[in-house]
N, C-alpha and C positions, 0 to 999 in steps of 0.2 A: 504493500500500500504506500509505504513511504517512498519507495522507488518510483511508483506510478505518479505520485504527486510531484516528485522532483522532476521527472521527465516532462510532465505537463507544464510545470513552471518554466522549465528550460525552453520548451516549445513556444510558450507564450512570449517569453523574452526575445526569442529569436524572431518571432512574428512581429513583435513591436520594433525590434531593431531593423528588420527589413522595411517595415512601414516608414520608420523614421528616415532610413537611407533613401527610400523611394521619394518621400516627401522632400527630403533635402535636395535630391537631384532635380526634382520638379521646381523647387524653390530657386535653386541656382540658375536653372534655365530661364525661369520667369524673370529673375533679377537681372540676368545678363541681357535679356531682350529689352527689359525696361531701361537699362543703361544705354543700349543702342538707340532706342527711341528718344530718350532724353537728349543724347548727343546730336541726333538728327534734328530734333526740334530746335536745340540751341544754335546749330549751324544755320538753320533756316532764318532765324531771327537776329542772330548776332551780326553787327555791322561788319562789312568787309574792310580788310586792311590793305593799304596800298604798298606798304613797305614792311619788311621783316628786319627788326633790329638785330635779331640773333644771327640771321643769315646774311645780313647786310646787303639786301637786294630788293628790287621791286617785285611785288607779287602779282600773279595773274588775277585780273578783275573779271567780273562776269562777262563772257563774250557776247557780241552782238549775234542775234539770231537771223539767219537767212536760209532760204531753201537751198541755194547754191552751196553755202558753207556746210550745210548738213549733209548734202549728197556726196561731196568730195571728202568728207571725213574731217574737215578742218574744225568744225564746231565741236565734234566729239573730242578731238585732241585738246582744244582750248578749254572745254568744260572739265576734262579730266585734270588738267593743270590747275584750273580754278578750284576744284574740289580739294585737291591736295594742298594747295597754298592757303586756302581759307579755312582749313579744318581748325575748329576751336581748340585752344591750348596747344597749338602746334609748336610755338616757340618754347613752351615749358617742356614738352616731350623731348624736343631736340636738346635743350639744355641739360635735362636729366641724363640722356644718352651720352652726350659729349662729356659731361662731368664724370660719369662712371668710367668711360674709356680712359680719360686722363688720370683718374684716381688710381686705377690699377696699374699704372705705369706703362700703358700701351704706346706703341710707336705710331699708331694710326687711330684716328678718331673721326667718325662721320665722313669718311672719304678723304681725309687729309693726313699726310705723313708729317711727323714731327722731325724736321730735317736738322742739319747741322748749321752752325753759324747764325742761328736765329731764323732760318727759313722754315716756313710752313707751306708744304707743297701738295697741291691737289693731285689725287690719283688720276691715272689716265682712263678715259672713257673709250670703250670699244664699240664701233658701229655694228649694227645688226647685219645679218647675212646679205641682204639685198640692198643695203643702204647706199653703198658706193655706186652700184649699177643704176639704181633708181634715180639718184640725184644727178649723176653724170648724163644720163639719158634726157632728163628734164632740161639740163643746161644746154645739151646739144639741140633739142627741139627749139629752145628759146633763141639760140644763135641762128638756126636755120630760118626761123621766122623773121630775123632781123639781119639780113646779109651785109648791111652797111656798117655794122658796129665792130669795134675792137673790144673783145672780151678778155679779161684777165681774172685769175682766181688766186688770191693770196690766202693760203691756209697757214696760219701762224702756229708754230710749235708752242707747247706750254713748258713751264719750268720743269715739269716731270721728265721732259725729254732733254732739254738743254742743260739743266742743273742736276744731272744724275749723281754727281759726286757729293751733292749736298743731302741726298737721301740717307735715312738712317740705316745702320746695319740690319739686314733682314728684310728690308723693303723689296717687294717683288711686283712692281707695276707692269702692266702689259706694255710691250714695245710700241710706242706711238708711231715710230718711223715706218713700221710695216704698213700700217693703214694709210699713212700720208703718202707713201710711195705709190700705193695702189690707186689712191684717188687722183694724184697728179697724172699718172699714166692714163687713167680713164678720161679725165677732162681734156687732156691734150688730144686724144683721139677724136673728140667731138668738136674740135676747133676753138677751144678755150685755152689760152696760154697760161700755164701755171707760173706763179711767182714763188720760188722756194728760197726762204731766207735762212734755212737751217745752217748752212755752211758759214755764212757771214756772222750769224749769232754765235756759233762755236768759236770763231776767231776773236770776236769782240768781247766775249764774256770775261776774258782775262783782265781787261782794262776798264770795263763799264758794267754798271749794274743794269741789267736788261729786264729783270722782273722784280716786282716788289717783294719784300721779305714776307709779308703777311696778307697779300692780296693776290688774286689770280690773274690780274692784268699785267701787261708789260709796262715798263716805265716810259717816260718821255724819251729816254735814250734808246730804248727798244723800238719805240714808235718811229723815231728819226731814222733808224737803220732800215726799218721796213719801208719808209718813205723813199729812201734812196733807191731801193730795189724797184718800187713802183715807178718812180721817175725814169729809171733806165728802161723798164719794160714798155712804157708808153712813149718813150722818146721825148720827154719834156726837157728842153735844152737849157732853160734858164737855171743859173747857178745862184743859190742863196746860202748864206751862212747864218746859223742860229745860235743864240745864247740862251742857256737855261737859267731861268730865274726861280729860286726856291720860294715857295709860298706857304709851305706847311712842313713841319719836321716831326710831327707826332702822329702820323697816320697809321692806324691799325685797321687792316682791311678784312675782306671777306673770309679768308682762311682762319684768321684769329677768331672771328665771330662764329664760324661754322664748327670749328674743332673743339673749342673750349680749352685748348692748350695755352698755358701761360709761358712767358719767357720769349715770345717772338719779338724781334727787333722792330722798333718804330721806324717808319719809312719817311722819306722826304719826297714831297711832290714838287715837281718843277714845271714851269710853263715856258715853252719855246717862244722867243721873240727874235725877229730878224735883226741881225747886227747892224744893218744899215738903217734901222728904225723905219723900215718901209711899211708903215702901218696901213692896212687896208680897211677902209670904211665900208665893210661889208654889211649887207642887210640880210637878216635871217628871218624867214617867214615860216611859222608853225601852222600847218594845215588844220590840225585838230582844234586849236584854240583861236585861230585867226589872228594871232598876235605877231607883231614885228619887233625886232630888236637889232641893235648894232653890236651887241656884246655876245661873243661866243663863249668866253670864259665866265662861268657862274661863280664868282668869288665867294658869294654867300654860302655856297655848298661846302666850303672848306671847314665851316663850323659844325657841319652835320656828320652823322655817322659814316655815310658813304661819301667821303670826300672826293672820290674819283669822279663824281658828278660835276666837278668843276669844269670838266671837258664837255660842254654842251648841255649840261643838266640831265634830267631823267631820260629814259628811253622813250623815243617818239616813233610813231608809225611812219611818218614822212615829214620832212621839212626841206626847205630850199634855201641855199646860200647864194646870194648874188654879190659878186665882187666887182671892183673897178678894173680888174685885169683886162688888158686890151686883147682883142681877138674874139674868136667865136667858139672856144673850147667849152664843151658841156659834158659833165661827168654824171653818170648814175652810179651811186655808191650803195650797194646792197650788202648789209653788214650786221655784225653784232657789236657789242660795246668796245671791242678792241680797236675798232676804227675811230672811236671818238677822239683819241689822243693823236691820231694821224691827220685828222682834218685840218688843224692849224697849218700843217705843211702843204697839203694839197690845195688849200685856198690861195696859195701864191701863184698858181698856174692856170686856174680855170675861171672863166667868166661866170659860170653857174655850176653848182653842184646840187643834185637832188639826192637826198639821203633817205634810204628806205630800210626799215627793220622788218623783215618778213614775219617775225613773231607777233607783230601787232598790226601789220598792214593787210587789209582784206579786199582791196579794190584790184582792178586790172592793171598790171604793171605795163602792159603794152600801151595803154593810154598815155602814160607818163613819157614813154619813149617817143611816141608820135607827136604829142603836144609840145614837148620841150626840145625836140630835135636832137636827141641824144646820139652821140657817136662813140663815146668811150663808156664802157661798163666795167666796174671793178667790184668783184665779190671779195669781201674781206671778213674772215672769220678766224677765231682760234679753234684749234682742232677739238678740244674737249667739248666746247659748246656745240660745234657743228655736228659732231658724230652722234649726238643724242637729240638732235632737233630735226623735225620733219617739215618745218614751216617753209623752207626755201622751195622744196619740191612742190608743195601745195600752191605757193604763190605763182610759180612759173607755169603751172598747169591751169591757172585760172582761165 
């Protein structure tokens, strides 16, 4: 009898335990679903942010909706970027992840290597399987539709490629040169002349700082070296000398913000000015805001987190620079932010430069070429940004 009672009690407790565990599982599932719903609701009603202090970059805002953009996949890509960028508490999650990586003594945090000599170096991005083929074909079709243009593509290497000796022991980034070689070969076949600055950068890095210590951009010295290569490729004969004027000496850039690593060296930002004081009273017209200005350098941005915005301000979909340069040279510059610090040099040679960032531009680029009478087209990207971005192909296929 005692044994039967004991067994019954054990069975009862087992049953109760199973019920509790079952209820606990159900409760956990319901709680998890409730958290997801709450986050979804908060994301719907939370105001969008235009800038991430943690990542030190502009964020994707809600994209314009059109049937054309939806059908070609551009809206879907922009909306995905928007959802990722505007996720509530995004900066806090990034900060926790970066702090954890840094705290355990890692050499890499959030895609950034903790290099030597104060360098924080972004890891290399690898293009998808069909990326090079798809983009080179789109460029080829664009050139075929505009047989009168001279097209050049400057794909800039990143610090992860040029500054390899500054990487920490144990770093194993993908070889960026393999993919750059393949892309240069592909665009050359479709009639676009590649501009390869890697050899000149390898030679010059001994004497000049070509990349910022804590930011993913090249310095004004790196931009000037790229300008010399562009000038030679397009046959721009005018010779100018520039002097670099320091305007900030405590710049901590995107890699510092993104990684959470401490100890990165503060950078100096310099602005190039022609040594003959040949100032150009250029007029810059921003299509989005319908505003005009004669100031390319945004000196007020030097006091903000992203001080690199001193070069032309925030990213714009399209703007036009009209200069007093004699002649009829007109350039279409299709670019990412690496081009911003090259523009002060190019402005010395062209009567008009139309600047387009495909990440934010949704109109037909052919209209720009036809209306403005464009003869020179320069694509200027850094490899890391370019290899993970599909916007150029989408824009060219509009």
